[in-house]
C-alpha positions as CSV (number, residue, x, y, z in Angstrom):
1,M,-1.9,-30.1,-0.6
2,P,1.5,-28.3,-0.1
3,G,2.6,-26.7,3.1
4,F,3.5,-23.1,3.6
5,A,6.2,-20.8,5.0
6,V,5.8,-18.3,7.8
7,I,8.4,-15.5,7.5
8,D,9.2,-12.9,10.1
9,F,11.5,-9.9,9.6
10,E,12.9,-7.5,12.2
11,T,14.1,-4.3,10.7
12,T,15.8,-1.0,11.6
13,G,12.6,0.8,10.7
14,L,9.6,0.7,8.4
15,V,10.6,2.9,5.5
16,P,13.0,1.4,2.9
17,E,13.3,4.8,1.2
18,R,15.1,5.9,4.4
19,A,17.6,3.0,4.1
20,D,15.8,0.9,6.7
21,R,17.2,-2.6,6.6
22,V,16.7,-6.2,7.9
23,V,18.4,-7.1,11.2
24,E,16.9,-10.6,11.6
25,V,14.9,-13.0,9.5
26,G,13.2,-16.2,10.5
27,V,11.3,-18.8,8.6
28,V,9.1,-21.7,9.8
29,L,8.1,-24.3,7.3
30,L,4.7,-26.0,8.0
31,D,3.1,-29.0,6.4
32,S,-0.4,-28.9,5.0
33,A,-1.8,-29.7,8.4
34,G,0.1,-26.8,10.0
35,R,2.7,-29.0,11.7
36,R,6.2,-27.5,12.0
37,E,8.7,-29.2,9.6
38,E,11.7,-26.9,9.8
39,A,12.8,-23.6,11.3
40,W,15.6,-21.2,10.4
41,T,16.7,-17.9,11.7
42,T,19.6,-15.6,11.4
43,L,20.7,-12.2,12.5
44,V,21.6,-9.8,9.6
45,N,24.2,-7.0,9.7
46,P,22.4,-4.0,8.2
47,M,25.7,-2.1,7.8
48,R,24.1,0.9,9.6
49,D,22.6,1.8,13.0
50,V,20.2,-0.9,14.2
51,G,17.3,1.5,14.8
52,A,14.5,0.5,17.1
53,T,16.3,-1.7,19.7
54,H,13.5,-0.9,22.1
55,I,11.1,-2.8,19.7
56,H,13.2,-5.7,18.3
57,G,15.6,-6.1,21.2
58,I,18.7,-6.5,18.9
59,T,21.8,-4.5,19.7
60,G,24.5,-3.3,17.4
61,A,27.0,-5.5,19.3
62,E,25.0,-8.6,18.4
63,L,25.2,-7.8,14.7
64,L,28.9,-7.0,14.4
65,D,29.8,-10.5,13.2
66,A,26.4,-11.3,11.6
67,P,26.2,-12.0,7.8
68,R,24.9,-9.3,5.5
69,F,21.5,-9.9,3.8
70,E,23.2,-10.7,0.5
71,D,25.1,-13.5,2.3
72,V,21.8,-15.2,3.5
73,S,19.4,-14.3,0.7
74,D,20.1,-17.5,-1.4
75,Q,19.4,-19.7,1.7
76,L,16.2,-17.8,2.4
77,L,15.0,-18.2,-1.1
78,E,15.7,-21.9,-1.0
79,L,13.6,-22.3,2.1
80,V,10.6,-20.6,0.6
């Protein structure tokens, strides 16, 4: 039986139609018994205001040098 991936996104908000964007993504790969095999996380520069810092705790200063989503999307797809 194959394992599975657990994915967590932090975003600037909850409405993509308002240009809300990803600010952090994390993936944990688990084997079929639920044991952790690999973990990966990265901050993502949303190229806009970071939104709800009081919820996700990520500041704009932390994202200045972070990659954009298109820079990490291939690696994210490879993991899942």
